[in-house]
C-alpha positions in Angstrom: -0.3 0.0 -0.1 1.2 3.5 -0.8 -0.4 5.8 1.7 -0.6 9.5 2.6 -1.2 11.3 6.0 -3.7 13.9 6.2 -3.6 14.4 10.1 -1.9 17.6 10.2 -4.9 19.3 8.2 -7.3 17.1 10.2 -9.2 20.6 11.6 -7.6 23.7 11.3 -5.6 24.5 8.1 -8.0 23.0 5.4 -7.2 24.0 1.5 -9.1 27.0 0.3 -12.9 26.5 -0.7 -15.4 28.8 -1.6 -17.6 31.9 -1.3 -16.3 34.4 0.6 -13.0 32.5 1.0 -10.9 34.8 1.8 -12.8 36.2 4.9 -13.0 32.1 5.6 -9.2 32.0 5.4 -8.5 34.9 7.8 -10.5 33.6 9.9 -8.7 30.4 10.4 -11.9 28.0 9.1 -13.2 28.5 12.9 -16.5 26.0 12.2 -18.4 28.0 14.7 -18.4 31.3 12.1 -21.2 31.2 9.9 -20.5 32.4 6.0 -21.5 32.1 2.6 -19.4 28.6 2.1 -21.8 27.3 4.5 -24.1 26.7 1.3 -21.7 23.8 0.6 -22.0 21.8 4.0 -25.2 23.1 4.9 -27.7 24.3 1.9 -30.5 24.7 4.2 -29.1 28.0 4.7 -29.2 28.7 1.0 -31.8 31.2 1.7 -30.1 33.1 4.2 -27.8 34.3 1.1 -29.6 34.2 -1.4 -30.0 36.9 -3.6 -26.2 37.2 -4.0 -23.3 36.8 -6.6 -19.9 35.3 -5.3 -16.2 35.6 -6.9 -13.2 34.2 -6.0 -9.6 35.5 -6.8 -6.9 33.2 -6.6 -3.1 33.8 -7.1 -3.6 31.2 -9.6 -5.8 31.9 -12.6 -6.8 27.9 -12.2 -8.3 28.4 -9.2 -11.3 31.1 -9.9 -14.4 30.3 -8.4 -17.9 32.1 -9.1 -21.4 31.4 -8.3 -24.7 32.9 -7.0 -28.2 32.3 -6.0 -31.6 33.7 -5.9 -35.3 33.5 -4.5 -36.9 33.3 -1.4 -38.9 31.5 0.2 -37.6 29.1 -2.5 -33.8 29.7 -3.5 -31.9 28.0 -6.3 -27.9 28.2 -6.9 -25.6 27.6 -9.3 -21.9 28.0 -9.0 -18.8 26.6 -11.0 -15.3 25.5 -10.5 -15.8 24.8 -6.7 -12.4 24.0 -5.4 -12.2 20.7 -3.4 -12.0 21.5 0.3 -9.6 19.4 3.1 -13.4 17.4 3.6 -15.0 16.7 0.6 -16.7 13.7 0.1 -15.6 13.8 -3.8 -11.7 13.8 -3.2 -9.8 11.4 -5.2 -6.5 10.2 -4.0 -4.2 6.9 -5.1 -3.7 5.2 -1.9 -2.6 2.1 -3.3 -0.8 2.4 -6.3 -3.0 1.6 -9.0 -1.5 1.0 -12.6 -1.6 5.0 -13.6 -2.1 7.6 -11.7 -5.5 8.7 -10.5 -6.0 12.3 -11.4 -7.3 14.9 -9.4 -11.3 15.1 -9.3 -11.9 18.9 -10.0 -15.5 20.5 -10.2 -17.3 21.5 -12.5 -20.3 22.5 -11.5 -22.9 22.3 -8.2 -26.6 23.0 -8.2 -28.7 24.1 -4.9 -32.0 24.3 -4.3 -33.6 25.4 -0.9 -36.9 26.2 0.5 -37.4 28.1 4.3 -40.5 29.1 6.2 -40.2 30.9 9.4 -37.2 29.9 11.1 -36.5 26.4 9.4 -34.9 26.0 5.9 -34.2 22.8 3.9 -31.8 22.1 1.1 -30.0 20.3 -1.4 -27.0 20.5 -3.7 -25.8 18.1 -6.3 -22.4 18.4 -7.0 -20.4 16.8 -10.2 -16.4 16.5 -10.8 -14.6 14.9 -13.2 -10.8 14.5 -13.8 -8.4 13.0 -16.8 -5.1 11.9 -17.6 -3.8 10.0 -20.6 -1.0 10.0 -23.1 -0.7 8.0 -26.4 2.8 7.0 -27.9 1.1 6.6 -31.9 4.7 6.1 -33.2 5.2 2.8 -30.7 1.8 1.8 -31.6 0.5 1.3 -28.4 -2.2 2.0 -26.2 -3.3 4.3 -24.0 -2.1 5.0 -20.7 -3.8 7.0 -18.1 -7.1 7.4 -15.8 -10.6 9.0 -15.8 -12.4 10.1 -12.7 -15.9 11.0 -12.3 -17.7 12.0 -8.8 -21.5 12.7 -7.9 -22.2 14.3 -4.5 -25.7 14.5 -2.9 -25.8 16.5 0.0 -29.0 17.1 1.9 -29.2 19.7 4.5 -32.0 21.4 7.1 -31.1 24.6 9.3 -32.7 26.5 12.1 -32.6 29.9 13.1 -34.8 30.4 16.4 -34.6 32.7 19.5 -31.9 31.4 21.5 -30.8 28.4 19.3 -29.3 28.2 15.6 -28.5 24.9 14.4 -27.0 23.5 10.8 -26.8 20.0 9.7 -25.8 18.0 6.3 -25.5 14.9 5.2 -23.3 14.3 1.9 -23.1 11.3 0.2 -20.1 10.7 -2.9 -20.6 8.2 -5.7 -17.3 7.7 -8.0 -16.2 6.1 -10.9 -12.1 5.9 -11.2 -10.7 3.7 -14.2 -7.0 3.0 -14.9 -5.6 1.7 -17.9 -2.4 0.6 -19.3 -1.6 -0.1 -23.1 -5.1 0.6 -23.4 -6.0 -2.0 -21.4 -7.9 -1.8 -17.7 -5.7 -2.5 -14.9 -8.0 -1.1 -12.2 -11.4 0.4 -11.8 -13.2 1.5 -8.4 -15.9 -0.5 -6.7 -19.3 1.0 -6.1 -19.3 2.0 -2.1 -20.1 5.8 -2.2 -18.5 8.2 0.6 -20.2 9.7 3.2 -20.3 13.1 5.4 -22.1 14.4 8.3 -21.6 17.5 10.0 -24.1 18.9 12.7 -23.2 22.9 14.2 -25.0 24.4 17.3 -25.3 27.8 18.5 -27.0 27.7 21.9 -27.9 31.4 23.6 -28.8 35.2 22.8 -27.5 36.3 19.2 -26.6 39.5 20.7 -24.9 38.0 23.4 -22.4 34.9 24.7 -23.1 31.5 23.0 -21.7 28.3 23.6 -21.4 26.4 20.2 -20.3 23.3 18.8 -19.4 21.1 15.5 -19.7 17.6 15.0 -18.7 16.0 11.8 -18.4 12.3 11.0 -17.1 10.6 7.5 -15.7 7.9 5.6 -14.1 7.7 2.3 -13.8 5.2 0.0 -10.9 4.0 -2.3 -12.0 0.4 -3.0 -10.6 -0.6 -6.3 -10.4 -4.0 -8.2 -7.4 -5.1 -10.3 -7.7 -7.3 -13.9 -6.8 -10.2 -11.9 -10.0 -9.8 -10.3 -8.0 -9.0 -6.9 -9.7 -6.4 -4.3 -8.7 -3.5 -2.6 -10.2 -2.5 -0.2 -9.0 0.6 1.7 -10.9 3.8 3.4 -10.5 6.5 5.9 -12.6 7.1 9.1 -12.4 10.7 10.7 -14.2 12.1 13.6 -13.8 15.5 14.7 -15.7 17.5 17.7 -15.2 21.1 18.3 -16.6 23.1 21.1 -16.1 27.0 22.4 -17.8 30.3 23.1 -19.2 32.4 20.2 -19.8 35.8 21.5 -20.7 39.1 20.6 -19.2 41.9 22.1 -21.2 44.9 20.8 -20.3 47.7 18.7 -19.9 44.6 15.5 -17.2 42.8 17.6 -17.3 38.8 17.3 -15.0 36.9 19.2 -15.2 32.9 18.6 -13.0 30.1 20.0 -12.8 26.3 20.4 -11.0 23.3 21.6 -11.0 20.9 19.4 -10.3 16.7 19.4 -10.3 14.6 17.0 -9.4 11.1 15.5 -8.2 9.4 12.3 -7.9 6.0 10.9 -6.8 4.6 7.8 -6.1 1.3 6.2 -7.5 -1.8 4.6 -6.7 -5.0 3.0 -6.0 -5.9 -0.7 -6.9 -9.5 -1.7 -7.9 -10.2 2.0 -4.3 -8.9 3.1 -4.2 -6.4 5.8 -2.3 -3.6 4.9 -0.3 -0.9 6.9 -2.7 0.9 9.3 -1.8 4.9 10.3 -3.9 6.4 13.3 -3.8 10.1 14.8 -5.1 11.8 17.9 -5.7 15.1 18.0 -4.7 15.8 21.8 -6.6 18.7 21.4 -6.6 21.8 18.3 -7.5 25.0 19.5 -8.9 27.7 17.0 -9.3 31.4 17.8 -11.1 34.5 15.7 -11.7 37.9 15.8 -13.8 40.0 13.5 -14.4 43.9 14.3 -16.2 46.6 12.4 -13.8 49.7 12.3 -15.9 52.0 10.7 -19.4 51.3 8.6 -17.3 50.2 5.8 -14.3 48.6 7.0 -14.2 45.5 9.2 -10.8 43.5 10.1 -10.2 39.8 11.0 -7.6 37.5 12.5 -7.2 34.1 13.2 -4.9 31.3 14.9 -5.0 27.9 15.3 -2.7 25.1 17.2 -2.8 21.7 16.9 -1.0 18.9 18.4 -1.4 15.5 16.6 -0.1 12.0 17.8 0.2 9.5 14.7 0.9 6.1 15.0 2.0 3.7 12.2 1.4 -0.3 12.2 3.5 -1.3 9.2 2.7 -5.1 8.0 4.4 -7.5 5.6 2.2 -10.4 4.2 -0.5 -9.4 6.2 1.5 -9.7 9.6 2.6 -6.6 11.6 6.3 -6.1 11.2 6.9 -2.8 12.8 5.2 0.0 14.8 5.9 3.6 15.0 4.6 6.8 16.6 5.2 10.1 16.3 3.5 13.7 18.0 3.1 16.8 15.7 2.9 20.1 16.3 1.4 22.8 14.1 0.4 26.5 14.3 -1.1 28.9 11.9 -2.3 32.8 12.3 -3.7 35.2 9.6 -5.2 38.6 9.4 -7.8 39.6 6.7 -9.7 42.7 5.6 -13.1 43.8 4.5 -14.4 46.4 2.5 -18.6 47.1 2.0 -20.1 49.7 -0.5 -23.2 49.3 0.2 -24.6 46.0 -1.9 -21.0 45.0 -2.4 -18.3 43.2 -0.5 -14.7 42.7 -0.7 -12.7 40.6 1.4 -9.1 39.9 1.7 -7.1 37.8 3.6 -3.2 39.6 3.7 -0.2 37.4 2.8 1.4 36.5 5.5 4.9 36.4 3.7 3.8 40.0 3.9 5.0 40.7 7.5 8.2 38.9 7.3 9.7 39.6 3.4 8.1 42.8 2.7 6.5 43.9 -0.6 8.5 44.7 -3.6 7.9 48.6 -3.8 8.9 49.1 -7.9 7.8 45.7 -9.9 5.3 44.2 -8.2 7.4 41.3 -6.9 6.6 38.2 -4.3 5.1 38.4 -1.6 2.1 40.2 -2.8 -0.3 42.2 -0.3 -3.1 39.6 -0.2 -2.9 36.1 -0.4 -6.6 36.0 -1.4 -9.4 38.1 -2.5 -13.0 37.3 -2.7 -16.1 39.7 -3.6 -19.9 39.0 -3.2 -22.5 41.6 -4.5 -26.5 41.1 -3.7 -29.2 42.4 -5.6 
């Protein structure tokens, strides 16, 4: 088995996602902070952020993103090229060394529909992602080498926002199809077992005051396959994570949020009935802190910090028999600063490039580092 380890991004440092990603990045992806990006995890909130357009401007020209939603009480949304998130059930990677490389499935389209009445909202999201790698040596007359990947993601959501309580829930199922070829012959293809992700977030207490919040996530990623000889590879990743802490409106448009997190991840499986290497990790614990303050009516400043302590355990097997065990304690710390500008119905969010604080800007020539690491925009209509 050729495995990768994901625990250092278990909780606090996920990859950039969507919508107002610059705001989310500036707040260190605090799961207790609400944002337009919630429409993907919790589509029941679609009506809350409806009648808006969103744009993402990334340093990479390949990572742009755009989308929008309209209508109430029925709401409809569409997004294009949403980047894969750290906990995305559409994630596709080669854990076990297929013949050929498994391409990263890039999201193509997400379609959403929601309905809300009173303090309750329901939503449904359908997503599609695809990837392809293919080469053919026409001079040698050999067949094609490469892989194709296709994934469909369905998310159901329910949200409620009533005096003293806000709750958001989402259940995602992803069905993937991966096929790998060498010299035009199929050497491996995925098995039809879905991945799933279940997440719930609650905020308890008055909206303008001190609230207690918690976020619970449970997911399983499936990486099963069958090769040309009929040998089954059954690999999977299980992850559970709990974050809890205060979410306080301090008045004067200042919001402070913080949480302590515990998580556990298991990765392993078997090939042809023979147990493979196993990797486990426990976060003991993780911490996240975020602050958002309105300085004046048109300017918001943000800051976030996150720390995680992860104990990794690896079990190495030879022929299915344990031959070695090892442990490692890892520390991770990250921080971020950002700003938000508002003009009537237009909002511009940006995360300041961390290197700017250590290397300084190029005054002439626009060199590295740049001023902002990420810029996002939202327009209400």
